[in-house]
Structures are given as structure tokens and as C-alpha cells.
MITI-668931 format. One record per residue (C-alpha): x negated, y, z negated; residue in one letter. Coordinates in pm, whole numbers, plus 50000, padded with zeros to 5 digits. Example, Ala and Ser with C-alpha at 12.3 -4.5 7.8 and 13.67 -1.06 7.14 Angstrom:
// MITI-668931
487704955049220A/486334989449286S/
// end
This chain:
// MITI-668931
470659090846395X/474189084146494X/476369116546556X/479189123246316X/482269131746523X/484929151046380X/488339145546534X/490729170746665X/492999171446378X/490269178946108X/488919206446347X/492239221446358X/492719221245997X/489149234745935X/489919262346184X/493149271645993X/491349272945647X/488489292545773X/490849316645951X/492839322945632X/489659326645420X/487599348445661X/490759368845732X/490239383345388X/486579390745428X/485579400745782X/486069437345885X/488209448246185X/485319449846453X/484569412046366X/488099403146392X/488519418846722X/485699398346866X/487729365946822X/491129385146931X/489239393547260X/488369356547296X/491949346347228X/493179370247495X/490989354547752X/491759319947668X/495459325547628X/495559340047986X/493499310648102X/496119288247923X/499019308148088X/497359301748426X/496929265748352X/500559258548245X/502169255548584X/499309233748717X/499749211548410X/503269205948517X/502299196748878X/499309176648782X/500919154548502X/504669153248564X/504299146248943X/502289111748895X/504429102648594X/507759105248788X/506079085649087X/504919058548876X/508339054948681X/510329053749006X/508379027149180X/510129000748956X/513429012849052X/516178989948921X/519078983048686X/516528974748401X/514519005048453X/517649028148503X/519069014448165X/515879020747971X/515409054548103X/518879065048016X/518619050847652X/515139066947602X/516199101147732X/519469101547532X/517629091547206X/515019116847267X/517649143347336X/519579134147018X/516389133446809X/515929170746900X/519679178446854X/519289163546507X/516289186046432X/518169215746543X/521179207646347X/519249199946025X/516979230246096X/520029254246143X/521359243445791X/518179242545607X/515579266345770X/517169299945725X/517069298645349X/513549287445347X/512559315945582X/514449340945383X/513009329445047X/509539337045209X/510359374145282X/508549387144982X/505459366845022X/502619390245115X/504499411345375X/502549423445681X/499849450245624X/499679463345970X/500019455946356X/497879431246525X/494509439846640X/493869446247000X/491109429147214X/488169451647319X/488989442047679X/491379418647880X/490959396748175X/494039391348387X/494609355548513X/498039352848678X/499229319248738X/499589306349104X/503219301949073X/505779303848778X/506839275548553X/510149268348737X/508639267149070X/506139242148940X/508819220348790X/510839218149092X/507759211549312X/506769183149067X/510069166949088X/510349169949459X/506939154449512X/507269128549235X/510629115949379X/509179115649720X/506119094849609X/508389071349427X/510989063649686X/509039070750005X/506069047649946X/503639076050028X/500339063449930X/498239092350053X/500339118949872X/500199096149571X/496479094449593X/496099132549616X/498189138149318X/496389109949118X/493189128049187X/494609162449096X/495849145548762X/492309136048688X/491279172848738X/493989185548501X/493079158148235X/489319166448284X/490139204848233X/492149196447912X/489429174847778X/486389195747870X/487959232247865X/491039232347654X/490739207247358X/487159216747247X/488129254347238X/491529248847084X/490049250846709X/488339283446819X/491759295946935X/493669285446639X/491119301446408X/491269332846598X/495169332446555X/494939326546200X/492139351146133X/494149380246315X/497409369546112X/495479369945783X/493939402645849X/497289418445926X/499089398945628X/501319374345832X/499509341545757X/500599334945427X/504389337445478X/503839311945761X/501889287445557X/504549289045276X/507379284445529X/505939255045709X/504809237445395X/508549233345321X/509519224945710X/506949197045714X/508659177445424X/511969181645613X/510339169745935X/508889139345763X/512389130645618X/514019134645958X/511439111646126X/512659083945861X/516409091245941X/515589087746313X/514039052046261X/516949043946038X/519659052646282X/517629036346567X/517549002546401X/521059004646272X/522169008746631X/519888981846760X/520758956646492X/524498960546551X/524058956646937X/521428927946898X/523328912546599X/520168912646383X/519288926446038X/518158961446111X/515878966245800X/514198933745873X/513758943246228X/512318976246121X/509988961545861X/508658938946172X/507688970146341X/505648983246036X/502128973846175X/502968992646490X/504059023046284X/500799021546078X/498599015846385X/500109045946549X/499549066646228X/495699058646265X/495589061946653X/497979091346737X/498219073247064X/501459056647204X/499209040447485X/496809026547240X/499279013247020X/501118992547305X/499468958447236X/500758960946863X/504038973946957X/504578945047208X/503528918846952X/505858931346688X/508688935846936X/508438899247025X/508678889546650X/512298906746679X/513198878646917X/513098900647232X/512228880847540X/508578883447686X/509998896848009X/512118924347852X/509428934347597X/506558933347858X/508718960948066X/510408979847798X/507408986147558X/504989001647815X/507619021247993X/508939037147661X/505539045847562X/505699070847849X/509249082147840X/510569077647472X/509359107147263X/512149109247001X/509779119746704X/507749143946930X/510969161847060X/512349162146688X/509049178846556X/508679204146847X/512259214446817X/511969218546428X/508769237546464X/510199260446755X/513419267246554X/511209279046266X/509159302346465X/512279317546625X/513799325146290X/510479337746147X/510119362746443X/513749372046476X/514089354846834X/517269341746997X/518179307146873X/521639300046979X/522899263047011X/523179267647391X/519679281347427X/518219251447231X/520279224547397X/518899239147736X/515419236647574X/515829201847426X/517079187447763X/514249202347947X/511819190947676X/512939154747689X/512039155048071X/508769173348026X/507549148547746X/507039121648020X/503779141748111X/502489137647752X/501289101647707X/497509095247764X/496419131947742X/495129144847396X/497829167247276X/499689162147597X/503059162547477X/502649198047333X/500739210347644X/503759197947839X/506119215547608X/504329249647655X/506319252347982X/509949251847838X/508739269947523X/507639300147748X/510359298047999X/513339291447800X/512719301847437X/510269330847562X/507249320747343X/504029343047381X/500549335347333X/500779335846945X/503889316146925X/502269288447166X/499089287346958X/501079281146642X/503059253946801X/499829236646912X/498309237846552X/501559225246393X/502089197646646X/498539185046606X/498739188546233X/501789164046224X/500889144246551X/500479110046387X/503919110046247X/505519117946561X/503769092046762X/504499065646488X/508229074646517X/507949073446891X/506359037546907X/508439022246639X/511669033746819X/510329015847140X/511098983946964X/514548993446892X/515219002847253X/513758969347361X/516208949747135X/519148969047288X/517908960947642X/517388927147568X/520828921447430X/522528938547715X/520898917947995X/521088885047802X/524748891447779X/524938899548157X/522958868148239X/525248847948018X/528348861248192X/526718855248526X/
// end
């Protein structure tokens, strides 16, 4: 008989539901079993984060840089600025709306006690810290891009395979159990209900924000390219729906490319911009991660000043290039700035993973649909230059 395969999102949702239900049933010793597993897995994840940066960011920078030129530079700058702006939009809207949502949840099932402690812990210190990994990745990536270092490129390509295999075999399969343990412990101590109530409201705001992002992207693209923005956005609807189903920018490239051509973008520009933006343009993902991170900061009374989040968003937009092609890759890459800049611990990181994956398809749909808008802008810029030349 054919095996029934359950996707990652359903498994995460099942883990959250089971954690909430069983947190009201299981006794403390049973809960501590899963807390112990989470402690070990969390330490392993902490060990892996710097290696994730080196293994994923280095080849990504090396691949982007090999096509160096004005077309590449223009596309990268527009994609990066748009990704940062989407994050700032999420922070601005969140600073306005989220505090009242968080404060209104204060009376919802207040915590009944402290978190349970694991039976034992295993220390797995990382080989180097996050900033060292980031600088090393950029140095090697740029060296590969501009030095034509075939051997070094091959080494990092193999290391990338090791990291991707580790994510697929050791991280992704165990994530539902890790999420289950987090929600089991939070429910046992009375913290889960408040978080669920708050994020039920936050998800609505995030959905509205991702629609607003698409509207401003196509309003700008329509103005630059002198085309009807709503008609252009509707032309991209098949790509949007495909991304909702696949939750993959890479898998949606053929559909995105076909619909971009329907917006009268030249084949040369569309063939270059769409695959590149699938790697570097993460406006929907950046918006979603920023909104969730701000909410967790508000819930836990952590610092969330504008300057702090600006630093986080600028770094997040760079780290996002490591995301495509890896399951949950964007949130995995985001763990580094979440830890380094916002000071997120294991519980906050686990919440971010669960929330991101629960809304992954909408962020991906926003990303790929916005790629078409960038292609329209680039096409207009270079057609104008050719006409003048």
C-alpha cells in the first residue's frame, strides 16, 4: 500500500494541538522527559546555527556574484531595499497595533508556575559565534565570486550539501517533537493560552500586511513601467496560487516566469530577474519574521526599540539569501540575527519556527508575486537606457 505522507505544516499544527491538550493531562515527570529532549535538541540547534550561516550563505553569495554587472547590481539593490521596507512596514504596523493586543491578553490564563527543568543537560558549545560565522561566510563568498576560486567553491558546495542533509534528516523530522515539547511545557505552566490568543490576532494583521505589500509593489512597478498595476498584479495570480500550494519560491519559478512575460517584460530580463529574485527577494518572509519577533519581544518584555529592530531587519534581509531551496530555510537563517541581535533564547526561537512554518505559504506567495513587480521595473529601466543609447 502507498504510504500516506504528512507535510511539515500539518505535523507542526498537530504538535501544537497535542502539546496544548496533553499539557493539561500529563504529570510533571512526563513533561520533564520532553523538556529534557528539548534541552538537548536546542543545544544541538545552537551548535548548528553558525555552521548554517557558513554552509548556506557562502555559496549563495558566491553564486550571486559570479554574474556581476549593472543588471545584477540594480536587481539586488531593488530587492534588498524592498525586503527591508517590508520589514520596516511590519515593525511600524506592529508598534501601533500589537501592544494593545498583547496587553488585552494579560488576563488570559496567567502563568501557574516556573518552567520545568530537564532531568539532565548536554552542553554542545558552537565552534564559533554567529558574527564570526557571518564575517567568514561573506569573506569566502566574495572571494569565490570575484576570484574564480573553483576549488574553494567546490569545498563550500560540498559543505552546503552536508548542512542541507543535516537539516533534512536531523532538524526537520524532529522539529514537530521540539515544538510539541515547547507547547507542552508552556501549557503545563499556563503560558500557552495567552500566546495562542495573541497570535490569533497577529496572523490577521500579517495577512493584511502581505496584501498591502503586493499593492504598493505593483503601484510602484505600474508607475515606472507605465502599465495598469491592478491588471499586472492579476496577471501574477497563478504564480501567487502556485506558491500557496508549494511554499517554495524555487518550485514556482516556471509559473512566475510565464506570468511575468504576460506583463510584457522581455524574455532576457525576466529570465535573469525572476530566478535571481527567488533567491534574494524575501519581502513577505521578512515582514512575517519581523512581526512575529516584535510580538514575542512584547510578550516577554524584551527590548524592541526602533534602532534595535532596524539593525535586525537590515541583517535579516541579508541572511534571507540563504533560505531558498532549504525546507524552512528562511527561518533557519533568521535564527542567527534573532539570537545575536534580539537575544532570543531556545523557547523564543522554537516559537518563531512554529509560527513561521504555520504561515509559510503566504510569505512565499508574497515573495514570488513581488518578483514580477521587480522584473517590470528592471525591464523599464534598461529599455529606457537602450533607447537613449
